[in-house]
Each structure stands twice: as structure tokens, then as C-alpha cells.
N, C-alpha and C positions, 0 to 999 in steps of 0.2 A: 404567444411569443415563439418565434422560430429560433431554434438553437443552431448556432454556427457549427459546421462540421469541424471536428478536431483535426489538427495538423498531424503529419506523421511524427513530428517530435513529441507532441502531446501524447500520442498513442504509445510511443516508445517509453516515455516517462511513466505512464501508467503500467506498462509491462514490467519496468524495473521495480516500481513500487510493489506490485503484486509478488514478484520474485523475492523481494526482501521480506515481505510478510510470511510467505511460505517458509523461507529459511528460518526466520525467527520463531515460527510456530513449531518447528522441529517435529517431535513425536506427538505433540498435543493434537487432539482431534479438532477438526474445523468447527464442529458443534460446540466443543468446550470453549474454544477461543471466542467464537461469536457470542456465546452466552455471557462470557466474562465481560465482553465489550458492550453488550446490550444491543447487538445487531443480529439480523437473521443469518443463518448459515449460508443461505443463498446470496445475500449481500456480500459476505466474505468470499464466497466462491467466485462471484463476478469480479471482485476487486483483484483477487489472487490470479485470475486467468487473464486479466487485462480487458475484460468485457465492460468494466465500469472504471475507465481510466481516470476519471475526475471525481472521486468521492467527496462528499461534504467534509468540511473541516472537522466538525464534531465527530464524525465517523472515524476519520483518520486519528484524531486525538484519543478516542476511546480504544481503538485497536492498538495504538502505540502504548497506551497505559496497560492494557491487558497482556501485551507481549514484552513489557519492560523495555521499550525502545524510546529513545530520545527524539522528540520532534525536531530538534536541531539537526541531529544526525540524519534523520529521514529527509529533511529539506536539502541538506548538502548532497546526499546520495542521489536524490532525484533531480538535481539541477542538470540542465542540459549539458553543461561543460564538465561534469564530474567524471565522465568516462564510465568506468565500471563501478556500479553502485555498491557492490560487495566490498571493494577496496575502501570506499569512503566510509562505510559503516565500521570497519575494523580499525580505522585511523584514530 
């Protein structure tokens, strides 16, 4: 199966999502958060840097749980028309 290339908007959404995770992680180490979510530190690194802009739902859910983030807030913040994701999270 051939994967369709991501659009620029999908890449931007992945970068916004990664930035939100980095901000939510704060002073916690990447290794600690990844372990709490049950994913590898490399997976978290790829997501945070935008190199994995479309992570699986259960990966997103596990990271949200480990970082005490609402899936609803993440969805709103990552929507194409939300503008600045940080503003959407603080709303």
C-alpha cells in the first residue's frame, strides 16, 4: 500500500501538535513522559519535532493521558482553522 504524501496543512498540524506536547511536558524528561504513555522516547521525539505528524489515535490518547491533556482540547488546538494552538489550549 502506497501512502499518500501529506499536505502542507497536515504537516503544520503535526508541528502544532508536537509543540503542544513539548509545552505540556514542561520540565519532565522525554523518557519519563514516553514511559508513562507506553511509547518509546524516539516515538515521542518524532512526534514533538513534527517528523511523525500523524501519530496513531491510541498513541495520541496515551500521551494526552500522561500529560493530563484533554483530547477535546487537542483536537480543537490542532484544527486547521484554530490559528494559534496555544491560545486554543488555554481557552
